[in-house]
Every structure is written in structure tokens, then in C-alpha cells.
C-alpha positions, -999 to +999 in steps of 0.1 A: +004+000-001+015+031-009+019+061+007-004+093+002+009+116-024+006+156-027-027+154-046-042+130-024-035+150+011-047+180-011-079+163-014-080+155+024-066+187+032-098+200+012-125+174+023-116+187+058-126+221+052-152+215+030-173+192+057-160+216+087-178+248+068-207+221+055-210+211+091-217+251+107-239+261+079-264+229+084-263+236+122-274+276+115-299+268+089-315+232+100-318+245+135-348+271+128-364+245+104-361+217+127-375+238+158-402+251+135-410+214+123-409+203+159-435+227+173-456+241+141-491+228+137-494+240+105-505+219+076-477+233+057-454+210+079-456+179+060-449+195+029-423+213+045-413+181+064-410+162+028-386+187+011-362+183+037-360+143+036-358+149-006-322+144-006-325+108+019-342+096-015-329+112-044-297+099-065-274+126-060-261+131-093-301+145-094-294+170-069-261+181-082-279+188-116-303+211-106-282+227-083-255+232-113-288+247-138-297+267-108-263+284-099-250+282-136-249+313-158-286+308-169-299+300-134-320+322-111-296+316-084-269+322-113-282+354-121-283+370-083-247+356-069-231+373-098-258+404-094-242+403-058-208+404-070-201+369-059-198+354-096-209+322-105-209+290-077-204+260-097-167+248-102-157+267-071-153+257-030-187+281-024-206+255-048-193+226-033-206+243+003-241+252-013-244+216-027-231+196+007-255+215+024-286+206+000-275+168+002-267+168+039-298+188+048-322+163+063-292+149+082-289+177+105-322+184+104-340+151+119-317+146+147-322+184+159-362+179+151-368+146+173-347+165+199-363+194+197-398+174+199-384+150+230-376+181+250-419+191+253-434+224+260-430+221+302-394+234+302-403+264+280-435+274+306-415+271+339-390+289+322-412+317+306-429+319+342-396+333+352-399+357+326-371+344+303-375+360+271-378+342+240-338+342+231-332+335+269-350+306+272-338+290+238-300+298+246-304+284+284-332+258+282-332+245+250-296+241+238-283+227+271-310+201+273-306+190+234-270+192+232-270+156+224-290+164+190-271+189+182-238+165+187-256+144+165-263+166+141-228+180+137-215+144+140-239+130+110-237+162+087-201+159+090-194+126+078-218+125+055-203+154+036-171+134+040-179+108+019-203+126-006-194+121-042-223+121-070-231+159-058-195+174-058-189+157-085-216+173-108-209+208-094-176+210-086-158+189-115-127+176-107-101+206-100-070+198-084-064+218-052-100+235-057-128+211-059-109+175-062-125+160-026-116+126-012-143+106-032-132+123-060-096+114-056-103+077-049-127+072-082-096+089-099-072+066-087-093+033-095-097+049-132-057+052-133-056+011-117-035+029-088-052+004-063-026+010-038-033+046-037-070+040-039-067+015-009-048+043+012-075+068+006-107+045+011-093+026+043-086+060+059-122+070+052-137+036+065-118+038+097-127+076+104-163+071+098-163+036+118-147+056+148-172+087+145-202+069+146-187+041+172-183+067+196-218+084+188-237+056+193-219+045+222-226+078+237-259+075+227-261+041+249-242+054+276-271+077+281-296+054+278-285+041+312 
């Protein structure tokens, strides 16, 4: 098994940066959506919930294809980003972040939604009787009591982003040092019949994913006792 080269290390660095940035965006964007889904009685909740969960059943290439159209020069979001001076997002790191957030969104929203639903309304009502405002209640009551939900959302969002292939390839292409992530780098090694390099990267992903999920499930099982 060959040691990683410069291209492999660059792909690892880019993937970790993408996963970290995506995870932060998922928590910021997913928290209000999960809170609304957990507490609303609106008839629109079914539609919103279905849209959030849609990436779970759609092929990643489908998501990447439509994002490519939306963010490209002829797409409405592409026109908007160009008008704001951001340029066109496809085949850029920012475009990878947008695609990763869209693809991993349910992996962050669903753990948060479950945590918010399990919290119930009694802790919030008790805090309200002490004249705590909505923001104060969320920061000092909701966040501490649902921290495991946030941890699960962060871990699942991070690891899912690390393992992406179809979305990032469709939206970001295969530009070394710019959009070539680990999964695409493995694909390149296999195409070139460089199985030693592919084994190294693939094995690293297997071990990393297993360790992260093992720690997550171990923490969950410890919390039940």
C-alpha cells in the first residue's frame, strides 16, 4: 500500500475544510427549520418535512444536476450570485458548500427535530414563568437539554459530507486543489488502476467513519443508562 502523495493530502485537506464549513452551515440553517417542524401545527409542515427529507431518496447526481442549472449562468440563483458580485458558484469551493448543505440537510434537521420534539413544552413554560424571553429560553434551556441532538446533527452532517461523491462531482467537477475531494480522488485512482493509493484513501475513510459513528452510538447507549 503506497503512502499518500501531494494530491491525496490536498484532497484530504479540502474535504475536511468542506465538511467543517458545511457542518457549521447545517447547524445554523437547520436549527430554525427543525425547531419549526417540531413545534408547528401548520398544514404546511408535511410539505416542508417532505422537502427536507427529499435528499434521502433522490440520487445525488439528480441533486447536483439541478443545483448546477440553478447556480449556473442561466439559472436564477446564478444571476443573483453574479449580481451580488459573488460570481458563478459551480466549480468553486462555495458551490461545493451549497451542494453539500443541500445534500446533507436532512441529516442535520432530523436529529435536531427529534431532540426538540422530545424536549416538550414544560421546561419552556417553566422558564417563561421566570420571565425569560424567547432567546433566553432557547440559549439557557433548549440548547443544554438538546445538546445530544446537536452533537448527532454535527457528526452526521460532517461524516456525510466527507463521503459525498455524486453531488460534488456534478457541481464542482474535478479540479485539483480546488474541488477535488477525497471521494473524487479515489475514483481517479481507480480509473488509473492505482489501487494502492485508492486503498489508502478508502481505508482511511472507512476507519474514520467507523470511529466517529462508534463514539456517537456509544455515547447514546451510555446516555440510556
